[in-house]
Structure formats: C-alpha cells, structure tokens
C-alpha positions in Angstrom: 0.1 0.3 -0.1 2.7 2.3 1.0 4.3 1.8 -2.5 1.3 2.8 -4.4 0.6 5.7 -2.3 4.7 6.9 -2.3 4.5 6.6 -6.6 1.0 7.9 -6.9 1.8 11.5 -5.1 5.2 11.2 -6.5 3.5 11.1 -10.1 1.6 13.8 -9.3 4.2 15.7 -7.7 3.1 16.6 -4.1 6.7 15.3 -2.7 5.6 16.2 0.7 3.0 13.6 0.6 5.0 11.3 -1.1 7.9 11.2 2.2 6.3 9.1 4.3 4.8 6.2 2.3 8.1 6.3 0.5 10.3 5.9 4.0 8.3 3.4 5.4 9.1 1.3 1.9 12.6 1.9 2.7 12.2 0.8 6.4 10.4 -2.1 5.3 13.2 -2.7 2.8 16.4 -1.1 2.7 17.7 -2.0 -0.2 14.9 -0.6 -1.9 16.9 1.9 -4.6 13.7 3.0 -6.6 12.1 4.5 -3.8 15.6 5.8 -2.4 15.8 7.5 -5.5 12.4 9.2 -5.0 12.8 10.2 -1.5 16.3 12.1 -2.5 13.6 14.0 -4.8 11.2 14.8 -2.6 13.4 15.7 0.0 15.2 18.2 -2.3 11.7 19.9 -3.2 10.7 20.0 0.5 13.3 21.7 2.0 15.0 19.0 3.7 18.8 19.0 1.4 20.8 17.5 4.3 18.2 14.1 4.8 18.5 14.6 0.4 22.2 14.9 0.2 22.8 11.9 3.2 20.6 9.5 1.2 22.0 10.8 -2.1 25.5 10.3 -1.1 24.4 7.1 0.4 23.0 5.8 -2.6 25.8 6.4 -5.0 28.6 4.9 -2.7 26.1 1.8 -3.0 25.3 1.6 -6.3 26.5 4.6 -8.8 24.5 3.6 -11.6 21.4 3.0 -10.4 21.2 6.5 -10.6 23.6 7.6 -13.7 20.9 4.8 -15.6 17.4 6.6 -14.4 15.5 7.1 -17.9 13.5 10.2 -16.8 10.7 8.7 -19.3 10.1 5.8 -18.4 10.4 6.2 -14.4 8.6 10.0 -14.7 11.5 11.5 -13.7 11.3 15.2 -13.0 14.6 16.4 -12.2 15.1 17.9 -16.5 12.3 20.1 -15.5 13.1 20.9 -12.2 17.2 21.5 -13.0 15.6 23.7 -15.9 13.3 25.4 -13.6 16.0 25.8 -10.8 18.4 27.0 -13.2 16.3 29.9 -15.0 15.0 30.8 -11.5 11.2 29.6 -11.7 11.9 27.7 -8.8 14.0 30.3 -6.3 16.3 29.1 -3.9 18.2 31.9 -1.2 21.5 30.1 -0.5 24.1 29.6 -3.4 25.7 26.7 -1.6 22.3 25.1 -1.2 21.5 25.6 -4.9 24.6 24.1 -6.3 24.0 21.2 -3.8 20.7 20.4 -4.9 21.4 21.1 -8.8 24.3 18.6 -8.4 22.0 15.9 -7.1 18.9 16.8 -9.5 21.3 16.7 -12.6 23.0 13.5 -11.7 19.7 11.6 -12.8 20.3 13.2 -16.2 24.1 14.2 -16.4 27.1 13.1 -14.9 29.3 15.9 -16.2 26.7 19.0 -15.2 26.5 17.0 -11.9 29.7 17.4 -11.3 30.1 20.9 -12.2 27.8 21.6 -9.4 29.4 19.9 -6.8 32.4 21.4 -7.6 30.9 24.7 -7.6 29.7 23.9 -3.9 32.8 22.8 -2.6 34.5 26.1 -3.6 31.7 27.3 -1.4 32.4 24.8 1.4 35.3 23.0 1.3 35.2 21.5 4.2 32.1 19.2 3.9 34.0 15.8 3.0 30.7 13.9 1.3 31.3 16.9 -1.4 34.8 15.9 -2.2 34.0 12.2 -2.3 30.6 12.5 -4.4 33.1 14.5 -6.7 35.6 11.7 -6.5 33.2 9.2 -7.5 31.8 11.1 -10.5 35.3 11.7 -11.9 35.5 9.5 -14.8 38.9 8.1 -14.5 37.7 6.8 -10.7 34.4 4.9 -12.4 36.7 2.9 -15.1 39.2 1.6 -12.0 36.1 -0.1 -10.0 
C-alpha cells in the first residue's frame, strides 16, 4: 500500500505527501533503490536538503549506476524539469551553496558532467564538507573506469 501511495504522490508531484510512504518502503526494505531515488527528489523539493544529500551520498556509494541509469521518461523522473526551473530561477532558492548541492543531486539523474559541475561549485563554497569531495571523486570519469 505504501508503494502505491508513494508512487502516486510522486507522479502527481506532491512531494511532501510522497515522503512518508516512501520512507515506510525503505524502512521495510532498506535495499529498495527506486524508492530511495524518489525520496531524494522529494527531500530536495521540500526543503530537506541535508536528508537528500545524506541519502544521495549513501546511494551513490552503494550503487552509482542506479542513479545515472535513470530513464527520465519511463521512470517519470521530474529532474529535467526541476533542473531547468532551478537554473532559470522559476524555482527560487536563497542560498547559492544549497542551490548548487540541489542541482548537483538532480543533474546526476540526467547528466554526470553537469552534476559534477555543480558539486565542484558547491565544494568551492564549502570545502569543509567531505561528502562533497567524496561525491566529486565518485563522479570523476577515471575513478569509474578503475572500479
């Protein structure tokens, strides 16, 4: 039941109502990556960027390909629209660092290169966050060929 409800709210872009059912799925099945991918997007769109970043970081360390192999059309991923709206200011954010993190997260669903650009910008604004450095390492093309 949680899966249907979470997916429904995600599909109609009611991110705040999708969170609880998606979290419930992950509680019952911690390895459920599709729910995690959706939950990350929901967190970014509901002002829970720290939760989004932590879950994103956990997921790309566990299975990097699960995000980069997202098919926006078949998975009804809103990231292409969200990134466009964020970049052109239709969705406003007050903090440049947080905007860069959010765009870095969302762009990975569509473009590893654009994601890396935004995480590099974020790192310049906050070099103390070790998660960002680690994410950049994961995004580097040469690190993926060595693994």
